[in-house]
TIDO-215949 format. One line per 8 residues: number of its first residue (from 1); their letters; for each residue x, y, z of N, C-alpha, C, O. Coordinates in pm, whole numbers. Each point is the difference from the previous one (the first is absolute). Example, Ala and Ser with C-alpha at 12.3 -4.5 7.8 and 13.67 -1.06 7.14 Angstrom:
1	as	1319 -569 780 -89 119 0 90 120 0 104 -2 66; -139 107 -138 82 119 6 -77 109 73 51 111 17
This chain:
1	xxxxxxxx	8787 11635 12817 141 -38 -9 10 -151 -23 -72 -77 62; 162 36 -152 18 -141 -29 84 -64 110 105 52 37; -150 -165 15 74 -69 105 121 -68 -60 -3 -39 -117; 113 22 196 119 -68 -52 -31 -140 -51 61 -45 -98; -154 -25 162 -32 -136 -41 -65 -4 -138 10 -99 -72; -76 210 36 -70 3 -128 93 30 -116 -34 -26 -116; 153 82 144 90 40 -106 48 -119 -83 -8 7 -123; 58 -117 184 41 -114 -83 -115 -56 -84 22 -41 -114
9	xxxxxxxx	-143 40 170 -115 -50 -75 -26 90 -121 -30 -49 -109; 41 179 128 -20 94 -109 104 -21 -109 -33 1 -119; 159 -20 158 106 -22 -97 -18 -133 -72 27 -10 -119; -72 -90 191 -25 -130 -63 -111 10 -104 7 -62 -106; -110 142 138 -108 20 -98 53 72 -123 -39 -30 -112; 128 126 134 58 71 -113 83 -96 -86 -7 3 -123; 85 -89 188 81 -96 -75 -89 -93 -81 33 -35 -114; -144 -5 172 -95 -87 -72 -56 74 -122 -15 -58 -107
17	xxxxxxxx	-16 186 125 -52 80 -113 105 12 -110 -33 -6 -118; 159 24 157 107 10 -101 10 -130 -79 19 2 -121; -31 -113 189 6 -129 -71 -116 -14 -98 16 -56 -108; -131 107 145 -113 -2 -91 27 82 -125 -35 -42 -111; 98 158 128 36 83 -115 102 -73 -90 -8 7 -123; 103 -75 186 102 -73 -77 -65 -106 -88 33 -12 -118; -125 -65 175 -67 -103 -78 -84 62 -112 -6 -54 -111; -56 165 140 -81 69 -101 84 38 -121 -39 -24 -114
25	xxxxxxxx	155 82 139 87 41 -110 51 -121 -78 -1 0 -123; 45 -101 195 58 -117 -66 -102 -76 -82 31 -51 -107; -155 44 156 -103 -73 -73 -28 68 -135 -23 -68 -100; 24 200 99 -32 72 -124 100 -31 -110 -38 -20 -115; 167 15 150 102 -30 -101 32 -148 -7 68 -45 -93; -117 -32 191 19 -144 -2 134 -49 49 29 -120 -6; 54 211 55 134 -39 43 61 115 79 -57 108 10; 173 -134 45 70 108 67 84 -48 117 8 -120 29
33	xxxxxxxx	54 217 37 83 -29 118 -91 -1 123 13 82 91; -104 -176 -94 -105 -6 102 57 -41 135 -35 57 104; 123 -157 -105 54 -51 126 70 108 81 -13 5 122; 87 82 -192 71 108 70 -98 101 56 15 45 114; -116 -7 -194 -98 97 48 -75 -49 123 -23 76 93; -14 -203 -93 -69 -57 116 94 -9 119 -40 24 114; 166 -57 -140 95 -20 108 36 126 76 28 -6 120; -28 122 -188 42 124 68 -118 87 41 19 114 41
41	xxxxxxxx	-140 -165 -52 -117 81 35 -1 42 146 -48 108 33; 102 -191 55 1 35 142 95 118 25 -34 92 73; 152 -96 -134 92 113 14 -62 128 -54 6 104 66; -65 -110 -185 -57 119 -61 -115 55 83 -19 121 8; -58 -209 54 -110 46 87 55 77 119 -52 105 36; 158 -159 25 60 68 116 57 135 -41 -18 99 71; 86 -95 -185 62 126 -42 -103 105 -38 3 112 51; -94 -148 -142 -91 101 -55 -115 36 94 -61 105 -17
49	xxxxxxxx	32 -189 113 -114 30 88 40 5 147 -86 3 88; 217 -2 -62 43 11 138 128 76 21 34 32 113; 40 -2 -220 133 56 20 37 115 -92 47 103 47; -66 -117 -176 46 101 -95 -73 133 15 -121 4 23; 196 104 -37 -59 134 -10 -9 36 -148 102 13 -68; -224 4 19 -20 34 -141 -134 68 -15 -85 -7 90; 65 73 -202 -125 67 -32 -53 -60 -129 60 20 -106; -171 -94 111 -52 -64 -122 -28 99 -112 9 -35 -118
57	xxxxxxxx	-42 158 154 -33 100 -102 124 69 -56 -6 63 -105; 118 -76 176 125 61 -46 111 -104 10 80 3 94; -73 -95 -189 101 -107 8 144 52 6 88 -70 50; -64 192 -100 135 56 1 22 101 113 93 80 -6; -177 -84 109 15 86 116 145 -9 51 45 -110 32; 29 221 -23 143 -6 32 33 -67 133 105 -63 12; -192 75 87 30 -54 132 -50 -143 20 0 -50 112; -42 -15 -220 -50 -137 11 113 -97 37 117 26 -26
65	xxxxxxxx	-155 -138 86 91 -113 8 5 -65 -138 -97 4 -75; 210 -64 43 16 -65 -130 -7 -152 15 67 -58 85; -150 -6 -168 2 -145 -10 62 -34 -135 -56 33 -104; 170 -100 107 76 -31 -122 -12 -150 -28 49 -83 76; -115 50 -185 -16 -139 -41 114 -37 -93 -6 26 -121; 109 -85 177 115 -38 -80 -35 -113 -95 42 0 -116; -118 -97 164 -40 -115 -80 -125 36 -79 -113 -24 43; 137 82 -161 -109 60 -78 -111 -96 -36 -114 43 -17
73	xxxxxxxx	144 -173 5 -105 -94 -38 -99 -27 113 -102 -66 -21; 130 117 142 -97 -8 109 -107 109 -13 -81 18 90; 82 53 -201 -87 116 -18 -147 -31 23 -75 86 46; 32 -208 -75 -141 -35 18 -43 22 145 -113 40 27; 205 -66 67 -30 24 142 -2 148 32 -87 47 74; 184 28 -129 4 144 24 -123 69 -57 -57 87 66; 15 -124 -187 -119 61 -58 -122 -25 88 -83 89 18; 73 -209 38 -111 -31 90 0 95 119 -105 51 40
81	xxxxxxxx	224 -27 17 10 90 115 -32 144 -39 -69 70 74; 119 -26 -189 -25 138 -44 -149 23 -26 -52 108 27; -16 -210 -79 -145 13 -24 -75 1 132 -90 82 19; 124 -171 70 -67 -8 130 23 128 79 -86 41 79; 202 23 -99 34 123 72 -57 125 -66 8 109 57; -65 -124 -176 -60 115 -66 95 81 -86 -35 110 -44; 155 -163 18 96 72 -84 -38 -14 -147 13 96 -76; -60 -213 36 -51 -23 -135 -142 -55 12 -33 -59 103
89	xxxxxxxx	-52 75 -204 -136 -51 7 -2 -153 1 77 -64 -71; -164 8 153 -13 -146 6 -35 -56 -138 49 -106 -38; -134 176 -36 -40 -46 -131 115 -13 -98 -8 -76 -96; 115 152 120 115 -5 -91 74 -133 9 75 -36 -91; -97 -37 200 65 -130 13 -38 -94 -114 76 -91 -33; -192 114 -26 -45 -85 -111 86 15 -124 -10 -80 -93; 96 182 90 87 21 -116 137 -63 19 85 12 -88; -60 -77 200 131 -57 31 53 -84 -117 -66 -91 -48
97	xxxxxxxx	186 124 4 66 -77 -104 -53 23 -140 42 -69 -93; -132 164 76 -58 26 -133 85 102 -77 72 79 61; -81 -82 -192 72 98 -82 -47 141 35 -120 26 6; 214 63 17 -33 139 31 -37 27 144 -26 115 36; 24 -217 48 -38 19 140 115 61 79 117 -20 -32; -153 96 137 102 49 93 49 -111 91 103 15 66; -177 -125 -63 31 -109 93 69 -114 -75 -60 -104 -28; 186 126 -4 77 -102 -70 38 -112 97 -3 19 121
105	xxxxxxxx	40 -135 -176 33 -112 88 124 28 83 14 -56 109; 76 140 -156 111 50 81 -25 149 19 -13 74 -97; 6 -31 222 -49 134 31 89 111 -58 121 -1 23; -179 96 -99 76 115 -50 -18 121 92 -105 15 63; 204 68 -55 -8 116 90 -96 107 -50 -23 99 69; -32 -117 -188 -100 93 -50 -137 -24 63 -91 81 -16; 75 -191 87 -126 -31 68 -4 71 134 97 -8 75; -207 77 -41 -9 67 130 30 -96 115 -54 -111 5
113	xxxxxxxx	139 155 87 33 -81 115 117 -94 -19 42 -66 94; 13 60 -215 115 -85 -29 125 87 -3 9 94 -79; 88 -124 164 117 86 16 111 -29 -100 79 89 -32; -70 -212 -17 105 -32 -96 -48 -111 -94 -87 -79 36; 144 75 -154 -30 -107 -94 83 -121 39 122 0 -10; -191 -104 56 71 -121 44 8 -100 -113 -48 24 -111; 109 -137 140 8 -106 -99 141 -51 -15 23 -121 11; 71 210 -36 141 -41 -3 47 -6 145 23 103 63
121	xxxxxxxx	-9 -223 -12 24 -17 143 137 52 43 96 -2 -77; -92 47 202 124 49 56 13 150 4 101 52 45; -204 20 -92 9 146 -5 -85 70 106 24 117 30; -120 -186 27 -91 64 94 66 49 126 -28 111 46; 116 -191 12 65 42 124 99 112 -26 16 89 84; 51 -91 -198 92 109 -31 -75 132 -9 46 101 54; -161 -101 -122 -79 123 -10 -57 38 137 -10 119 31; -26 -217 48 -57 29 132 104 66 91 -32 91 76
129	xxxxxxxx	155 -138 -85 108 63 78 14 147 -40 12 87 85; -13 -61 -215 10 137 -48 -116 86 46 19 114 41; -141 -169 -47 -117 74 47 10 31 148 -23 114 42; 59 -214 38 7 18 145 106 104 37 -23 83 88; 137 -90 -154 106 97 29 -43 139 -43 23 97 73; -84 -86 -191 -46 130 -46 -104 61 91 4 120 29; -97 -201 17 -104 50 92 62 49 130 -42 102 55; 140 -175 -5 65 44 124 74 131 -21 -6 89 85
137	xxxxxxxx	77 -77 -197 73 124 -28 -93 119 -16 36 113 31; -157 -141 -80 -100 107 -15 -74 29 130 -84 90 5; 115 -164 100 -64 23 129 -144 -47 6 -77 49 84; 39 -140 -170 -138 -49 -2 -17 -124 89 93 -80 12; -209 65 50 -23 -115 87 -42 -127 -75 -23 -104 62; 13 113 -192 -49 -113 -80 92 -121 11 121 13 19; -182 -130 -34 74 -126 6 -14 -73 -134 -89 28 -80; 180 -122 58 0 -79 -123 -15 -147 36 77 -54 80
145	xxxxxxxx	-177 -10 -138 -28 -142 22 21 -74 -131 -70 25 -98; 167 -114 95 36 -71 -123 -34 -148 14 37 -64 98; -107 11 -197 -28 -144 -4 89 -64 -106 -5 37 -117; 87 -133 159 81 -77 -92 -20 -148 29 -65 -36 98; 122 -50 -182 -28 -142 12 124 -78 42 112 51 -2; -136 -177 40 112 -87 36 91 -21 -120 123 4 13; -182 -27 -131 82 -15 -119 80 125 -33 109 -9 -57; -163 124 92 69 126 -28 125 15 86 89 78 -34
153	xxxxxxxx	-84 -151 143 119 3 85 116 -76 -62 108 -7 58; -128 -51 -176 108 -61 -76 72 105 -87 101 -30 -63; -155 151 59 58 109 -81 105 76 82 -25 40 114; 142 -20 -173 105 72 70 -34 142 34 43 52 103; -121 14 -189 -36 140 25 -83 14 127 3 105 64; -78 -209 -28 -77 4 124 92 18 119 -29 77 92; 141 -147 -93 91 7 114 85 126 -1 41 47 106; -14 9 -222 64 131 -4 -90 103 66 46 85 76
161	xxxxxxxx	-176 -92 -107 -96 92 60 -11 -24 150 -13 95 78; 17 -221 -38 -8 -32 144 118 62 74 -17 53 110; 137 -59 -169 117 62 63 -19 151 11 31 60 102; -83 2 -209 -17 145 0 -104 43 103 18 100 69; -127 -176 -59 -104 34 97 52 -3 142 -32 88 81; 113 -190 -50 57 -10 134 104 109 24 6 58 108; 76 -30 -211 103 103 14 -61 135 33 53 74 83; -164 -41 -147 -64 130 22 -99 -2 117 -64 101 28
169	xxxxxxxx	52 -215 38 -86 -13 119 -142 50 -29 -53 87 69; -6 -143 -173 -131 47 -46 -113 -64 81 -59 -101 -39; 32 161 151 -108 -50 85 -138 19 -60 -98 -54 51; 89 132 -160 -129 22 -68 -22 -98 -115 -90 19 -82; 173 -124 76 -8 -98 -109 -38 -138 55 63 -51 93; -167 -6 -152 -49 -133 39 2 -90 -124 -60 33 -102; 127 -147 112 1 -97 -109 -76 -125 46 30 -58 104; -127 18 -184 -74 -124 25 45 -103 -103 -10 24 -121
177	xxxxxxxx	59 -137 168 49 -104 -91 -103 -112 -2 -19 -71 99; -46 55 -213 -104 -103 -14 67 -134 -28 51 -23 -109; -52 -64 208 57 -134 -15 -113 -100 -21 -51 -58 95; 14 39 -222 -104 -97 -33 59 -128 -59 -72 -91 -41; 207 86 38 72 -120 -43 -36 -44 -141 -4 -119 -30; -21 217 -57 -34 -33 -139 47 111 -92 -29 118 24; 102 -152 -128 32 95 -105 -25 -68 -134 -43 -116 -3; 68 184 -106 -44 -48 -130 48 -142 -31 -73 -79 -60
185	xxxxxxxx	195 47 100 58 -129 -34 -5 -102 112 58 -109 -12; -125 141 121 -9 -94 110 30 66 134 7 123 7; 11 -201 98 31 58 132 139 62 2 92 -53 -62; -74 165 134 133 64 6 110 -96 45 114 12 -44; -147 -105 132 101 -94 48 60 -82 -113 114 -46 10; -190 27 -118 50 -76 -115 68 88 -103 73 -49 -86; -97 180 93 57 94 -98 128 63 54 107 -12 -59; -120 78 172 114 56 73 -46 25 143 -75 94 26
193	xxxxxxxx	121 -176 65 -48 5 138 28 133 66 105 60 -20; -202 -13 99 15 130 67 -9 -11 152 29 96 71; -68 -211 -21 -18 -14 144 135 -20 71 94 -55 -57; -87 102 184 -103 68 79 -7 148 -35 89 77 37; -194 -37 -107 -8 134 -55 -6 108 108 57 108 -18; -124 -136 130 -10 103 104 137 29 62 28 114 38; 57 -216 -28 133 22 57 88 80 -96 88 75 44; -111 -90 -173 75 81 -96 -34 148 14 90 85 -2
201	xxxxxxxx	-218 -54 17 -39 140 19 56 55 132 44 114 6; -46 -196 96 60 42 127 148 32 -18 50 100 52; 20 -187 -126 144 19 -21 29 127 -78 109 57 14; -204 -13 -94 19 124 -77 -37 124 82 4 111 -52; -41 -130 178 -23 114 88 -142 48 10 -25 110 49; -71 -192 -95 -140 37 6 -66 -56 126 33 -110 45; -127 186 10 -86 -54 106 -94 -100 -67 -79 37 -86; 88 -164 125 -65 -107 -75 -96 -81 86 30 -34 114
209	xxxxxxxx	-145 4 -173 -98 -89 63 -51 -97 -107 5 28 -119; -53 -144 165 -59 -97 -92 -134 -44 58 -7 -48 113; -100 63 -193 -134 -28 50 -82 -74 -105 40 -11 -116; -155 -37 160 -98 -61 -91 -60 112 -85 -70 87 52; 97 -90 -181 -46 106 -89 -146 -8 -36 -49 85 -75; -23 -184 125 -143 -11 -22 -77 19 130 -113 -47 14; 174 116 81 -61 29 130 5 152 19 107 55 26; -221 11 -38 0 147 7 48 50 136 66 104 6
217	xxxxxxxx	-97 -175 100 46 43 133 151 -8 10 63 91 54; -4 -198 -104 145 -15 6 70 107 -83 103 54 41; -159 -23 -157 60 103 -85 -8 137 68 99 73 6; -216 -41 46 -19 129 67 92 13 121 56 107 24; -39 -216 51 87 3 118 145 21 -41 75 70 68; -34 -132 -178 138 17 -47 27 144 -42 107 54 28; -203 6 -96 17 140 -40 7 90 123 81 92 6; -166 -119 92 0 80 123 134 -10 72 53 99 49
225	xxxxxxxx	3 -220 -45 130 -19 65 109 74 -77 91 58 60; -99 -61 -192 100 67 -83 -3 151 22 105 64 -1; -222 -9 19 -12 146 14 67 50 128 25 120 13; 5 -209 79 68 41 122 151 10 -15 70 37 94; -19 -69 -211 144 3 -26 25 96 -116 -42 -26 -113; 109 137 140 13 107 -98 135 7 -69 16 76 -95; 83 -154 142 135 18 -53 43 -107 -99 117 -7 -37; -212 -77 -6 31 -105 -97 -118 -21 -92 -114 24 39
233	xxxxxxxx	139 -70 -162 -112 -40 -85 -56 -133 50 64 -70 79; -183 37 -124 -73 -114 54 -30 -103 -109 -50 34 -107; 82 -158 136 -33 -111 -91 -100 -91 72 28 -49 109; -143 27 -172 -100 -91 56 -20 -111 -101 -58 20 -106; 107 -139 141 -11 -116 -86 -137 -64 21 -38 -33 113; -35 17 -221 -137 -51 6 -5 -140 -61 26 -17 -119; -59 -81 199 -23 -135 -52 -146 -8 -44 -90 0 84; 67 -7 -214 -136 1 -54 -29 -127 -79 91 -74 -39
241	xxxxxxxx	-218 52 17 -46 -114 -79 -56 51 -132 -94 79 -1; 152 -123 -109 -53 38 -131 -144 -48 -12 -32 -114 33; -55 203 -81 -140 -38 -18 -81 1 128 -108 -58 5; 158 123 100 -64 -3 132 -149 34 -9 -39 99 -61; -42 -184 124 -144 22 5 -79 -78 -102 -122 -8 8; 192 -49 -106 -66 -79 -105 73 -134 -12 102 -9 -67; -153 -96 131 68 -131 -2 35 -49 -139 102 -66 -19; -186 97 -79 27 -41 -137 137 48 -47 70 -70 -72
249	xxxxxxxx	-34 191 115 128 58 -41 110 -29 102 117 -12 -37; -153 2 164 100 -32 103 67 -134 -29 119 -18 27; -196 -76 -81 48 -137 -15 69 -27 -133 49 -111 -22; -46 209 -66 66 -20 -130 151 -9 21 59 76 76; 2 -171 -146 144 -17 14 75 119 -58 100 45 56; -148 6 -170 61 117 -62 -107 107 -16 -95 -17 -77; 109 125 150 -103 104 -6 60 139 -15 -58 99 44; 176 -92 -108 61 131 -25 -88 82 -94 -20 120 21
257	xxxxxxxx	-32 -184 -124 -94 64 -93 -111 -101 -25 25 -112 -43; -149 153 71 -110 -95 5 -91 13 -122 -45 109 -35; 20 -221 -26 -105 -13 -103 -89 -116 41 50 -109 28; -179 130 -23 -93 -107 34 -118 4 -96 -22 99 -70; -55 -207 69 -119 -7 -84 -105 99 51 -3 30 119; -82 21 -208 -101 99 40 -83 -42 120 -29 82 88; -12 -209 -83 -86 -43 110 74 -2 134 -64 1 106; 197 -4 -109 75 -4 125 0 135 71 23 6 121
265	xxxxxxxx	-48 101 -194 -10 131 67 -121 2 93 4 62 107; -111 -129 -146 -118 -8 86 35 -74 129 -41 42 109; 116 -151 -121 43 -75 118 91 86 87 -14 0 122; 106 73 -184 92 84 77 -75 106 79 31 24 117; -129 39 -179 -77 103 70 -82 -60 114 -13 61 106; -41 -180 -127 -75 -65 106 91 -36 119 -38 18 115; 157 -67 -146 93 -34 107 43 124 78 14 -5 122; 7 116 -191 37 124 68 -114 47 89 24 43 112
273	xxxxx	-146 -52 -160 -115 42 79 -13 -87 125 -30 50 108; 52 -178 -122 -7 -90 116 111 30 100 -22 -9 121; 140 45 -170 111 32 88 -23 129 78 55 19 108; -139 69 -164 -26 129 64 -110 -1 102 -26 102 64; -41 -215 -47 -111 -6 96 49 -13 143 -81 -6 93
């Protein structure tokens, strides 16, 4: 039996492995949404190796929990998790971003383990509300876990979905808001301010928590606390660091989409290995 103390260490090792997969994919194509993939690896480790109910051999198993990636360009992180979980072959990661690959830079729902085609922001939570309500009406115990971004909270459709989720008291719906303070044109505070974001979710009737999104123990504890409340949907605001685990990328002023010189991938991998010791 695994001791409770060993669980966070196991999840941290999984998160480190996911970051390694992210760098592997990005190095092959020489670019990508690397900062986002590195930043959400801790959440994905907790979900795929500590919380989600799924069958790697049957990605469409009807009673599975659903993970909905609203922010489709974070796909590099999701692919890493799907490979580590055995849903897709690890070797397929080498095709990321290539012509004809199932692993497009924005995740398509034709890829095993991908529930919706993301990319056009503001649609993930609306679909998640529909999934959660449908599952409840069907009497299924499955839950829906939706990852959206701080910039996505600038979309009006996100808040329409938030109202609907609270109205229907969807206790089987979990929304994770990745607050990495970076979007394509700069920090959200300079584009359209969203803070205090956790108070906004509270005002919309959601059970809300805000935690360090790069701490597997904090994430797992927040999910555990949420599961004790069945009459409201759950919003867990994650404060994350873009490029987490690789100082070369953590320190970049603009890291929404990363391009670096070929020799810098070697440095990035070395820094990640040192961080994992």
